[in-house]
C-alpha positions as CSV (number, residue, x, y, z in Angstrom):
1,M,62.4,91.4,197.5
2,S,65.6,93.1,195.7
3,T,66.1,96.5,195.1
4,G,65.9,96.7,191.4
5,G,62.2,95.0,191.9
6,A,61.1,97.1,194.9
7,E,62.1,100.0,193.0
8,E,60.2,99.1,189.7
9,T,57.1,98.2,192.4
10,G,57.5,101.6,193.1
11,R,57.4,102.8,189.7
12,Q,54.3,100.7,188.8
13,S,52.6,102.2,192.0
14,W,53.7,106.0,191.1
15,L,52.4,105.1,187.4
16,R,49.0,104.2,188.5
17,T,48.7,107.4,191.1
18,V,49.9,109.5,188.1
19,A,46.3,108.1,186.2
20,A,44.1,108.4,188.9
21,D,45.6,111.9,188.8
22,V,44.7,112.6,184.9
23,A,41.3,111.2,185.7
24,R,40.1,114.0,188.1
25,L,41.2,116.7,185.2
26,D,40.2,118.1,182.7
27,R,41.7,118.5,179.4
28,S,42.4,122.4,178.9
29,S,46.0,123.2,179.1
30,S,47.1,120.1,178.8
31,A,50.5,120.3,179.1
32,E,50.0,122.7,182.1
33,R,48.4,120.4,183.7
34,A,50.7,117.5,183.0
35,A,53.8,119.2,184.5
36,D,51.7,119.8,187.7
37,I,51.0,115.8,188.0
38,L,54.8,115.8,187.2
39,R,55.6,118.4,189.8
40,R,53.3,117.0,192.3
41,S,55.0,113.6,191.9
42,I,58.3,115.2,192.8
43,T,56.6,117.1,195.8
44,E,55.0,113.9,197.3
45,G,58.4,112.0,196.9
46,A,57.5,109.6,194.2
47,L,59.6,110.8,191.8
48,P,63.7,110.6,193.5
49,P,66.3,112.3,192.1
50,G,68.3,110.7,189.7
51,A,64.5,108.9,188.3
52,Q,64.5,108.4,184.5
53,L,61.0,109.7,183.3
54,S,60.0,107.6,179.8
55,E,58.0,109.2,177.0
56,V,56.6,105.8,176.2
57,E,54.7,105.3,179.5
58,L,53.9,108.9,180.4
59,T,52.1,109.2,177.3
60,E,50.0,106.7,177.8
61,V,48.9,107.1,181.7
62,L,48.8,111.1,181.2
63,E,46.7,110.6,177.9
64,V,48.7,113.3,176.1
65,S,50.6,113.4,173.1
66,R,54.2,112.8,172.9
67,N,54.3,116.9,171.9
68,T,52.4,117.8,174.7
69,L,54.4,115.9,177.1
70,R,57.7,117.3,175.9
71,E,55.9,120.6,176.5
72,A,55.7,119.5,180.1
73,F,59.0,118.5,180.5
74,R,60.3,121.9,178.8
75,L,58.3,123.4,181.8
76,L,59.6,121.3,184.0
77,T,62.9,121.9,182.9
78,H,63.0,125.7,182.9
79,E,61.9,125.7,186.6
80,G,64.7,123.4,187.5
81,L,62.6,120.7,188.4
82,L,63.9,118.4,185.2
83,V,67.2,117.8,183.3
84,Y,67.7,116.6,179.7
85,K,71.2,114.6,179.0
86,L,71.9,114.6,175.9
87,H,71.0,111.1,174.2
88,R,69.9,109.7,177.5
89,G,66.6,111.3,177.9
90,V,65.0,113.5,180.8
91,F,65.8,112.8,184.8
92,V,64.8,114.5,188.1
93,P,67.8,116.3,189.0
94,E,70.4,115.5,192.0
95,L,70.8,118.4,194.0
96,D,74.2,119.3,196.3
97,E,75.3,121.3,199.0
98,H,74.7,124.7,197.1
99,D,71.2,124.4,196.5
100,V,70.3,123.3,200.1
101,I,71.8,126.5,201.1
102,D,70.1,128.6,198.1
103,L,66.6,126.8,198.5
104,Y,66.9,127.4,202.7
105,R,68.0,130.9,201.9
106,L,64.2,131.5,200.0
107,R,62.3,129.5,202.3
108,R,63.4,132.3,205.1
109,A,62.7,134.8,203.0
110,L,59.4,133.7,202.2
111,E,58.1,131.8,205.0
112,V,59.3,134.0,207.7
113,D,58.4,137.0,206.2
114,V,54.6,135.6,205.8
115,V,54.4,135.2,209.2
116,R,55.8,138.2,210.4
117,G,53.9,140.5,208.1
118,L,50.6,138.8,209.4
119,A,50.8,141.5,212.5
120,D,50.2,144.4,210.0
121,R,48.3,142.8,207.1
122,D,45.8,140.6,209.1
123,P,46.3,140.9,212.8
124,E,42.6,139.4,213.6
125,L,43.2,136.3,211.0
126,P,39.8,134.3,211.4
127,A,40.1,131.0,212.4
128,D,39.0,129.3,209.4
129,R,42.3,130.7,207.7
130,L,44.1,128.4,209.8
131,E,42.0,125.6,209.4
132,P,44.3,123.8,206.8
133,L,47.2,124.4,208.4
134,H,45.2,122.4,211.4
135,D,44.5,119.7,209.3
136,D,47.8,119.0,208.0
137,V,49.1,119.2,211.7
138,E,46.5,116.5,212.4
139,A,47.1,114.7,209.1
140,A,50.9,114.3,210.1
141,E,50.3,113.1,213.9
142,A,47.7,110.4,212.6
143,A,49.9,109.0,209.9
144,A,52.9,109.4,212.1
145,G,51.0,107.2,214.5
146,A,50.3,104.4,211.4
147,D,53.9,104.2,211.1
148,R,53.3,106.3,207.4
149,W,56.1,108.6,207.2
150,P,56.2,109.3,203.8
151,A,52.3,110.7,204.5
152,V,53.8,112.4,207.4
153,G,56.3,114.2,204.8
154,T,53.3,114.9,202.3
155,A,51.7,116.6,205.2
156,N,54.5,118.3,206.0
157,M,54.6,119.8,202.7
158,R,51.2,121.0,202.7
159,F,51.8,122.7,206.0
160,H,54.3,125.1,204.5
161,Q,52.6,125.6,201.3
162,H,49.2,126.5,203.2
163,L,51.7,128.6,205.4
164,I,52.8,130.7,202.3
165,G,49.2,130.6,201.9
166,L,48.4,133.0,204.3
167,A,50.1,135.9,202.4
168,D,47.4,135.8,199.5
169,S,49.6,135.8,196.8
170,A,49.4,134.1,193.5
171,R,52.8,134.9,192.8
172,M,54.3,133.4,195.9
173,D,51.9,130.5,195.3
174,A,53.4,130.0,192.3
175,M,56.9,130.0,193.4
176,T,56.3,127.6,196.6
177,G,55.2,124.7,194.1
178,R,58.3,124.6,192.6
179,L,60.5,125.4,196.2
180,L,58.8,122.7,197.7
181,A,58.9,120.2,194.9
182,E,63.0,120.9,195.1
183,L,62.7,121.0,198.7
184,R,61.8,117.1,198.5
185,L,64.6,116.4,196.3
186,L,66.6,117.3,199.0
187,F,64.9,115.3,201.6
188,H,66.0,112.0,199.8
189,V,69.4,112.6,201.1
190,I,68.5,111.6,204.9
191,A,68.2,107.7,205.2
192,T,64.4,107.3,206.2
193,P,61.2,109.6,206.1
194,R,60.8,108.7,209.6
195,E,64.6,110.3,210.4
196,L,63.4,113.5,208.4
197,H,60.1,114.5,209.5
198,E,59.7,113.1,212.8
199,P,61.2,116.3,214.5
200,Y,58.9,118.7,213.2
201,I,55.7,117.4,213.7
202,A,55.6,118.5,217.2
203,R,57.2,121.6,216.0
204,N,54.1,122.3,213.3
205,R,51.9,121.8,216.0
206,S,53.9,124.3,218.2
207,L,54.3,126.9,215.5
208,F,50.5,126.6,214.6
209,E,49.5,127.0,218.1
210,L,51.5,130.5,218.1
211,L,49.6,131.8,215.1
212,E,46.2,130.4,216.6
213,A,46.9,132.6,219.9
214,R,48.1,135.6,217.0
215,K,51.8,135.7,218.5
216,Y,53.0,136.6,215.2
217,D,56.6,137.8,216.3
218,E,57.1,135.0,218.6
219,A,56.1,132.4,215.6
220,A,58.7,134.0,213.0
221,A,61.3,134.0,215.5
222,D,60.2,130.3,216.2
223,L,59.8,129.5,212.4
224,H,63.3,130.8,211.6
225,E,64.9,128.5,213.9
226,Y,62.9,125.8,212.6
227,L,64.7,126.4,209.3
228,I,68.1,126.9,210.3
229,D,67.8,123.9,212.4
230,S,66.0,121.9,209.0
231,E,68.8,123.1,206.8
232,R,71.7,122.4,209.5
233,R,69.9,118.8,209.2
234,I,70.4,118.3,205.8
235,L,73.7,119.8,205.5
236,T,74.9,117.5,207.5
237,A,73.7,114.8,205.7
238,F,75.1,115.6,202.2
239,R,78.6,116.3,203.9
240,D,78.4,112.5,205.5
241,K,77.1,111.5,202.0
242,G,79.9,113.1,200.2
243,L,77.8,115.7,198.2
244,Q,79.4,118.8,198.6
245,S,79.0,121.2,195.8
246,P,81.6,120.8,193.5
247,R,80.9,124.8,192.5
248,T,83.1,127.6,193.5
249,T,82.4,130.6,194.9
C-alpha cells in the first residue's frame, strides 16, 4: 500500500473511532465534549503533527454544527493543540526542540512532586488507589506481548495520567490532559512506537512497585531519572532529524 493510501486508511479508522466516541456522549456542553474527543485523539496518537482537520468530516462524525466545531477548534487552539493557518485551515501543530525542553520541565515539576508529596499527603496509600496504575502496567505488557505498540503508548499515557491523579487535584488533572496530548505530538519524531515505548514498560512496572511498597522518596528519584532519560532520547531524535528550535533565547 502506498504512503498516501496508508494515511487515508488511518484517517478513516480515526473517523470511525470518533463516531464511536460521540455515541457514548450526551449532548451537553457540545463544544467542550467535541474538544475532549479531539484532544484524546491527539493523546492516543491518532492525529499526528501536521494533520489537517476537515470541518466537513468532523461536523458529520461529531454530530455538531459548524459553529460548535469552530468553538471546539478555538478551545484547542488556546491550549496549543491546534493551529489556524490563514487561507489553509486548522492543523495539528508540529513541535520543536524548545517544546521538548519546556514540556519535560513541566512533567518533572508535576509528576515528581506528586510522588514525593505522597509521603506527607497519603503515607498509607490504600491499595485501590494504585489499581489504575497496575492496570495500565498490565495493559502495556499485554499489548507489547501482542506486538501492539500504539496500544502500549496509550497505556503509558494513561499510567502517567493516573500517576498525577494521585494528587487529587482537579486543576492538575485538567493540566495533565493538555500536557499528555502535547507529549504525544513530540513522540511522533521517534521512528517506531516500539522504539519509543519498549524501554519504559519495565520502568513503569518498577515505579509502580516502589509506590506499592510506599517507598515514595525512592520512587520520586527514580521517576526524575526516568524523565531525564526520556527527554534526552526525544531531544536526540529531534536533533538527528534537524528539528532544532528556530527560536532565540
